[in-house]
Chimera marker file (.cmm) of the C-alpha trace (Angstrom):
<marker_set name="trace">
<marker id="1" x="94.851" y="96.428" z="118.529" r="1" g="1" b="0" radius="0.5"/>
<marker id="2" x="91.277" y="96.131" z="118.773" r="1" g="1" b="0" radius="0.5"/>
<marker id="3" x="89.583" y="95.510" z="122.108" r="1" g="1" b="0" radius="0.5"/>
<marker id="4" x="88.665" y="92.155" z="120.975" r="1" g="1" b="0" radius="0.5"/>
<marker id="5" x="92.176" y="91.248" z="119.978" r="1" g="1" b="0" radius="0.5"/>
<marker id="6" x="93.340" y="92.622" z="123.106" r="1" g="1" b="0" radius="0.5"/>
<marker id="7" x="90.744" y="90.591" z="125.033" r="1" g="1" b="0" radius="0.5"/>
<marker id="8" x="91.886" y="87.627" z="123.319" r="1" g="1" b="0" radius="0.5"/>
<marker id="9" x="95.372" y="88.249" z="124.260" r="1" g="1" b="0" radius="0.5"/>
<marker id="10" x="94.755" y="88.624" z="127.575" r="1" g="1" b="0" radius="0.5"/>
<marker id="11" x="93.031" y="85.249" z="127.616" r="1" g="1" b="0" radius="0.5"/>
<marker id="12" x="95.666" y="83.463" z="125.840" r="1" g="1" b="0" radius="0.5"/>
<marker id="13" x="98.259" y="84.737" z="128.600" r="1" g="1" b="0" radius="0.5"/>
<marker id="14" x="95.693" y="83.250" z="131.276" r="1" g="1" b="0" radius="0.5"/>
<marker id="15" x="95.412" y="80.038" z="129.702" r="1" g="1" b="0" radius="0.5"/>
<marker id="16" x="99.103" y="79.883" z="129.206" r="1" g="1" b="0" radius="0.5"/>
<marker id="17" x="99.632" y="80.601" z="132.979" r="1" g="1" b="0" radius="0.5"/>
<marker id="18" x="97.243" y="78.029" z="133.992" r="1" g="1" b="0" radius="0.5"/>
<marker id="19" x="98.954" y="75.397" z="131.633" r="1" g="1" b="0" radius="0.5"/>
<marker id="20" x="102.288" y="76.187" z="132.778" r="1" g="1" b="0" radius="0.5"/>
<marker id="21" x="101.456" y="75.856" z="136.215" r="1" g="1" b="0" radius="0.5"/>
<marker id="22" x="99.674" y="72.584" z="135.775" r="1" g="1" b="0" radius="0.5"/>
<marker id="23" x="102.522" y="71.141" z="133.903" r="1" g="1" b="0" radius="0.5"/>
<marker id="24" x="104.731" y="72.375" z="136.856" r="1" g="1" b="0" radius="0.5"/>
<marker id="25" x="102.849" y="70.630" z="139.387" r="1" g="1" b="0" radius="0.5"/>
<marker id="26" x="102.675" y="67.627" z="137.297" r="1" g="1" b="0" radius="0.5"/>
<marker id="27" x="106.462" y="67.606" z="136.646" r="1" g="1" b="0" radius="0.5"/>
<marker id="28" x="106.981" y="67.892" z="140.810" r="1" g="1" b="0" radius="0.5"/>
<marker id="29" x="104.776" y="65.154" z="141.588" r="1" g="1" b="0" radius="0.5"/>
<marker id="30" x="106.192" y="62.795" z="139.080" r="1" g="1" b="0" radius="0.5"/>
<marker id="31" x="109.667" y="63.993" z="139.306" r="1" g="1" b="0" radius="0.5"/>
<marker id="32" x="110.100" y="64.654" z="135.790" r="1" g="1" b="0" radius="0.5"/>
<marker id="33" x="111.161" y="67.344" z="133.764" r="1" g="1" b="0" radius="0.5"/>
<marker id="34" x="109.062" y="68.883" z="130.732" r="1" g="1" b="0" radius="0.5"/>
<marker id="35" x="110.790" y="71.022" z="128.258" r="1" g="1" b="0" radius="0.5"/>
<marker id="36" x="109.991" y="74.875" z="127.631" r="1" g="1" b="0" radius="0.5"/>
<marker id="37" x="108.978" y="73.608" z="123.685" r="1" g="1" b="0" radius="0.5"/>
<marker id="38" x="106.509" y="71.038" z="125.149" r="1" g="1" b="0" radius="0.5"/>
<marker id="39" x="105.004" y="73.406" z="127.734" r="1" g="1" b="0" radius="0.5"/>
<marker id="40" x="104.353" y="76.287" z="125.437" r="1" g="1" b="0" radius="0.5"/>
<marker id="41" x="103.112" y="73.783" z="122.478" r="1" g="1" b="0" radius="0.5"/>
<marker id="42" x="100.525" y="72.278" z="124.828" r="1" g="1" b="0" radius="0.5"/>
<marker id="43" x="99.573" y="75.539" z="126.068" r="1" g="1" b="0" radius="0.5"/>
<marker id="44" x="98.986" y="76.751" z="122.582" r="1" g="1" b="0" radius="0.5"/>
<marker id="45" x="97.104" y="73.501" z="122.050" r="1" g="1" b="0" radius="0.5"/>
<marker id="46" x="94.533" y="73.950" z="125.066" r="1" g="1" b="0" radius="0.5"/>
<marker id="47" x="93.970" y="77.690" z="123.961" r="1" g="1" b="0" radius="0.5"/>
<marker id="48" x="93.196" y="76.503" z="120.453" r="1" g="1" b="0" radius="0.5"/>
<marker id="49" x="90.989" y="73.894" z="121.730" r="1" g="1" b="0" radius="0.5"/>
<marker id="50" x="89.209" y="75.966" z="124.122" r="1" g="1" b="0" radius="0.5"/>
<marker id="51" x="88.241" y="78.662" z="121.144" r="1" g="1" b="0" radius="0.5"/>
<marker id="52" x="87.056" y="76.018" z="119.160" r="1" g="1" b="0" radius="0.5"/>
<marker id="53" x="84.845" y="74.651" z="121.915" r="1" g="1" b="0" radius="0.5"/>
<marker id="54" x="83.524" y="78.096" z="122.590" r="1" g="1" b="0" radius="0.5"/>
<marker id="55" x="82.565" y="78.284" z="118.633" r="1" g="1" b="0" radius="0.5"/>
<marker id="56" x="81.025" y="75.097" z="118.497" r="1" g="1" b="0" radius="0.5"/>
<marker id="57" x="79.059" y="75.580" z="121.758" r="1" g="1" b="0" radius="0.5"/>
<marker id="58" x="77.698" y="79.037" z="120.520" r="1" g="1" b="0" radius="0.5"/>
<marker id="59" x="76.896" y="77.135" z="117.328" r="1" g="1" b="0" radius="0.5"/>
<marker id="60" x="74.466" y="74.763" z="119.096" r="1" g="1" b="0" radius="0.5"/>
<marker id="61" x="72.857" y="77.196" z="120.830" r="1" g="1" b="0" radius="0.5"/>
<marker id="62" x="72.065" y="79.291" z="117.774" r="1" g="1" b="0" radius="0.5"/>
<marker id="63" x="70.884" y="76.273" z="116.235" r="1" g="1" b="0" radius="0.5"/>
<marker id="64" x="68.557" y="76.072" z="118.930" r="1" g="1" b="0" radius="0.5"/>
<marker id="65" x="67.594" y="79.824" z="118.537" r="1" g="1" b="0" radius="0.5"/>
<marker id="66" x="68.956" y="80.809" z="121.955" r="1" g="1" b="0" radius="0.5"/>
<marker id="67" x="71.523" y="83.683" z="122.418" r="1" g="1" b="0" radius="0.5"/>
<marker id="68" x="73.064" y="81.466" z="125.792" r="1" g="1" b="0" radius="0.5"/>
<marker id="69" x="74.891" y="78.648" z="126.027" r="1" g="1" b="0" radius="0.5"/>
<marker id="70" x="73.543" y="76.104" z="128.669" r="1" g="1" b="0" radius="0.5"/>
<marker id="71" x="74.014" y="72.627" z="129.842" r="1" g="1" b="0" radius="0.5"/>
<marker id="72" x="72.367" y="71.245" z="126.895" r="1" g="1" b="0" radius="0.5"/>
<marker id="73" x="74.987" y="72.694" z="124.522" r="1" g="1" b="0" radius="0.5"/>
<marker id="74" x="77.850" y="71.320" z="126.750" r="1" g="1" b="0" radius="0.5"/>
<marker id="75" x="75.928" y="67.551" z="126.735" r="1" g="1" b="0" radius="0.5"/>
<marker id="76" x="75.764" y="67.879" z="122.892" r="1" g="1" b="0" radius="0.5"/>
<marker id="77" x="79.283" y="68.682" z="122.561" r="1" g="1" b="0" radius="0.5"/>
<marker id="78" x="80.782" y="65.730" z="124.393" r="1" g="1" b="0" radius="0.5"/>
<marker id="79" x="78.126" y="63.458" z="122.753" r="1" g="1" b="0" radius="0.5"/>
<marker id="80" x="80.467" y="61.437" z="121.015" r="1" g="1" b="0" radius="0.5"/>
<marker id="81" x="82.907" y="60.892" z="123.896" r="1" g="1" b="0" radius="0.5"/>
<marker id="82" x="81.395" y="58.492" z="126.485" r="1" g="1" b="0" radius="0.5"/>
<marker id="83" x="84.511" y="59.220" z="128.859" r="1" g="1" b="0" radius="0.5"/>
<marker id="84" x="84.099" y="63.011" z="128.695" r="1" g="1" b="0" radius="0.5"/>
<marker id="85" x="80.112" y="62.920" z="128.660" r="1" g="1" b="0" radius="0.5"/>
<marker id="86" x="80.435" y="60.923" z="132.383" r="1" g="1" b="0" radius="0.5"/>
<marker id="87" x="82.578" y="63.405" z="133.498" r="1" g="1" b="0" radius="0.5"/>
<marker id="88" x="80.537" y="66.149" z="132.343" r="1" g="1" b="0" radius="0.5"/>
<marker id="89" x="77.538" y="64.378" z="133.735" r="1" g="1" b="0" radius="0.5"/>
<marker id="90" x="79.047" y="63.685" z="137.268" r="1" g="1" b="0" radius="0.5"/>
<marker id="91" x="80.303" y="67.601" z="137.597" r="1" g="1" b="0" radius="0.5"/>
<marker id="92" x="76.640" y="68.645" z="136.495" r="1" g="1" b="0" radius="0.5"/>
<marker id="93" x="75.277" y="66.495" z="139.288" r="1" g="1" b="0" radius="0.5"/>
<marker id="94" x="77.719" y="67.777" z="141.852" r="1" g="1" b="0" radius="0.5"/>
<marker id="95" x="77.121" y="71.660" z="140.973" r="1" g="1" b="0" radius="0.5"/>
<marker id="96" x="73.430" y="70.937" z="141.104" r="1" g="1" b="0" radius="0.5"/>
<marker id="97" x="73.727" y="69.039" z="144.322" r="1" g="1" b="0" radius="0.5"/>
<marker id="98" x="75.933" y="72.003" z="145.871" r="1" g="1" b="0" radius="0.5"/>
<marker id="99" x="73.594" y="74.747" z="145.014" r="1" g="1" b="0" radius="0.5"/>
<marker id="100" x="70.374" y="73.046" z="146.489" r="1" g="1" b="0" radius="0.5"/>
<link id1="1" id2="2" r="1" g="1" b="0" radius="0.2"/>
<link id1="2" id2="3" r="1" g="1" b="0" radius="0.2"/>
<link id1="3" id2="4" r="1" g="1" b="0" radius="0.2"/>
<link id1="4" id2="5" r="1" g="1" b="0" radius="0.2"/>
<link id1="5" id2="6" r="1" g="1" b="0" radius="0.2"/>
<link id1="6" id2="7" r="1" g="1" b="0" radius="0.2"/>
<link id1="7" id2="8" r="1" g="1" b="0" radius="0.2"/>
<link id1="8" id2="9" r="1" g="1" b="0" radius="0.2"/>
<link id1="9" id2="10" r="1" g="1" b="0" radius="0.2"/>
<link id1="10" id2="11" r="1" g="1" b="0" radius="0.2"/>
<link id1="11" id2="12" r="1" g="1" b="0" radius="0.2"/>
<link id1="12" id2="13" r="1" g="1" b="0" radius="0.2"/>
<link id1="13" id2="14" r="1" g="1" b="0" radius="0.2"/>
<link id1="14" id2="15" r="1" g="1" b="0" radius="0.2"/>
<link id1="15" id2="16" r="1" g="1" b="0" radius="0.2"/>
<link id1="16" id2="17" r="1" g="1" b="0" radius="0.2"/>
<link id1="17" id2="18" r="1" g="1" b="0" radius="0.2"/>
<link id1="18" id2="19" r="1" g="1" b="0" radius="0.2"/>
<link id1="19" id2="20" r="1" g="1" b="0" radius="0.2"/>
<link id1="20" id2="21" r="1" g="1" b="0" radius="0.2"/>
<link id1="21" id2="22" r="1" g="1" b="0" radius="0.2"/>
<link id1="22" id2="23" r="1" g="1" b="0" radius="0.2"/>
<link id1="23" id2="24" r="1" g="1" b="0" radius="0.2"/>
<link id1="24" id2="25" r="1" g="1" b="0" radius="0.2"/>
<link id1="25" id2="26" r="1" g="1" b="0" radius="0.2"/>
<link id1="26" id2="27" r="1" g="1" b="0" radius="0.2"/>
<link id1="27" id2="28" r="1" g="1" b="0" radius="0.2"/>
<link id1="28" id2="29" r="1" g="1" b="0" radius="0.2"/>
<link id1="29" id2="30" r="1" g="1" b="0" radius="0.2"/>
<link id1="30" id2="31" r="1" g="1" b="0" radius="0.2"/>
<link id1="31" id2="32" r="1" g="1" b="0" radius="0.2"/>
<link id1="32" id2="33" r="1" g="1" b="0" radius="0.2"/>
<link id1="33" id2="34" r="1" g="1" b="0" radius="0.2"/>
<link id1="34" id2="35" r="1" g="1" b="0" radius="0.2"/>
<link id1="35" id2="36" r="1" g="1" b="0" radius="0.2"/>
<link id1="36" id2="37" r="1" g="1" b="0" radius="0.2"/>
<link id1="37" id2="38" r="1" g="1" b="0" radius="0.2"/>
<link id1="38" id2="39" r="1" g="1" b="0" radius="0.2"/>
<link id1="39" id2="40" r="1" g="1" b="0" radius="0.2"/>
<link id1="40" id2="41" r="1" g="1" b="0" radius="0.2"/>
<link id1="41" id2="42" r="1" g="1" b="0" radius="0.2"/>
<link id1="42" id2="43" r="1" g="1" b="0" radius="0.2"/>
<link id1="43" id2="44" r="1" g="1" b="0" radius="0.2"/>
<link id1="44" id2="45" r="1" g="1" b="0" radius="0.2"/>
<link id1="45" id2="46" r="1" g="1" b="0" radius="0.2"/>
<link id1="46" id2="47" r="1" g="1" b="0" radius="0.2"/>
<link id1="47" id2="48" r="1" g="1" b="0" radius="0.2"/>
<link id1="48" id2="49" r="1" g="1" b="0" radius="0.2"/>
<link id1="49" id2="50" r="1" g="1" b="0" radius="0.2"/>
<link id1="50" id2="51" r="1" g="1" b="0" radius="0.2"/>
<link id1="51" id2="52" r="1" g="1" b="0" radius="0.2"/>
<link id1="52" id2="53" r="1" g="1" b="0" radius="0.2"/>
<link id1="53" id2="54" r="1" g="1" b="0" radius="0.2"/>
<link id1="54" id2="55" r="1" g="1" b="0" radius="0.2"/>
<link id1="55" id2="56" r="1" g="1" b="0" radius="0.2"/>
<link id1="56" id2="57" r="1" g="1" b="0" radius="0.2"/>
<link id1="57" id2="58" r="1" g="1" b="0" radius="0.2"/>
<link id1="58" id2="59" r="1" g="1" b="0" radius="0.2"/>
<link id1="59" id2="60" r="1" g="1" b="0" radius="0.2"/>
<link id1="60" id2="61" r="1" g="1" b="0" radius="0.2"/>
<link id1="61" id2="62" r="1" g="1" b="0" radius="0.2"/>
<link id1="62" id2="63" r="1" g="1" b="0" radius="0.2"/>
<link id1="63" id2="64" r="1" g="1" b="0" radius="0.2"/>
<link id1="64" id2="65" r="1" g="1" b="0" radius="0.2"/>
<link id1="65" id2="66" r="1" g="1" b="0" radius="0.2"/>
<link id1="66" id2="67" r="1" g="1" b="0" radius="0.2"/>
<link id1="67" id2="68" r="1" g="1" b="0" radius="0.2"/>
<link id1="68" id2="69" r="1" g="1" b="0" radius="0.2"/>
<link id1="69" id2="70" r="1" g="1" b="0" radius="0.2"/>
<link id1="70" id2="71" r="1" g="1" b="0" radius="0.2"/>
<link id1="71" id2="72" r="1" g="1" b="0" radius="0.2"/>
<link id1="72" id2="73" r="1" g="1" b="0" radius="0.2"/>
<link id1="73" id2="74" r="1" g="1" b="0" radius="0.2"/>
<link id1="74" id2="75" r="1" g="1" b="0" radius="0.2"/>
<link id1="75" id2="76" r="1" g="1" b="0" radius="0.2"/>
<link id1="76" id2="77" r="1" g="1" b="0" radius="0.2"/>
<link id1="77" id2="78" r="1" g="1" b="0" radius="0.2"/>
<link id1="78" id2="79" r="1" g="1" b="0" radius="0.2"/>
<link id1="79" id2="80" r="1" g="1" b="0" radius="0.2"/>
<link id1="80" id2="81" r="1" g="1" b="0" radius="0.2"/>
<link id1="81" id2="82" r="1" g="1" b="0" radius="0.2"/>
<link id1="82" id2="83" r="1" g="1" b="0" radius="0.2"/>
<link id1="83" id2="84" r="1" g="1" b="0" radius="0.2"/>
<link id1="84" id2="85" r="1" g="1" b="0" radius="0.2"/>
<link id1="85" id2="86" r="1" g="1" b="0" radius="0.2"/>
<link id1="86" id2="87" r="1" g="1" b="0" radius="0.2"/>
<link id1="87" id2="88" r="1" g="1" b="0" radius="0.2"/>
<link id1="88" id2="89" r="1" g="1" b="0" radius="0.2"/>
<link id1="89" id2="90" r="1" g="1" b="0" radius="0.2"/>
<link id1="90" id2="91" r="1" g="1" b="0" radius="0.2"/>
<link id1="91" id2="92" r="1" g="1" b="0" radius="0.2"/>
<link id1="92" id2="93" r="1" g="1" b="0" radius="0.2"/>
<link id1="93" id2="94" r="1" g="1" b="0" radius="0.2"/>
<link id1="94" id2="95" r="1" g="1" b="0" radius="0.2"/>
<link id1="95" id2="96" r="1" g="1" b="0" radius="0.2"/>
<link id1="96" id2="97" r="1" g="1" b="0" radius="0.2"/>
<link id1="97" id2="98" r="1" g="1" b="0" radius="0.2"/>
<link id1="98" id2="99" r="1" g="1" b="0" radius="0.2"/>
<link id1="99" id2="100" r="1" g="1" b="0" radius="0.2"/>
</marker_set>
């Protein structure tokens, strides 16, 4: 297995673990159960969406003739989702305020 493939598998494992933990906490708070099939399906969707998002962000940076993704790329990524854009802008503001 190549180094890139190993890294991708480690990332998948970490995403799956994080999703499983979040689902477990939500189930506990809501006093509900989630099947293993639901949890693994959700983890896979989150992982694939993260990969797609990363590719889009890299594409925006490349289009701007940059090698590094920045906040402008993140803003561009959520331009068609006003709720997500507001949440991202609030998060960016909090980051900037905390770093001052």
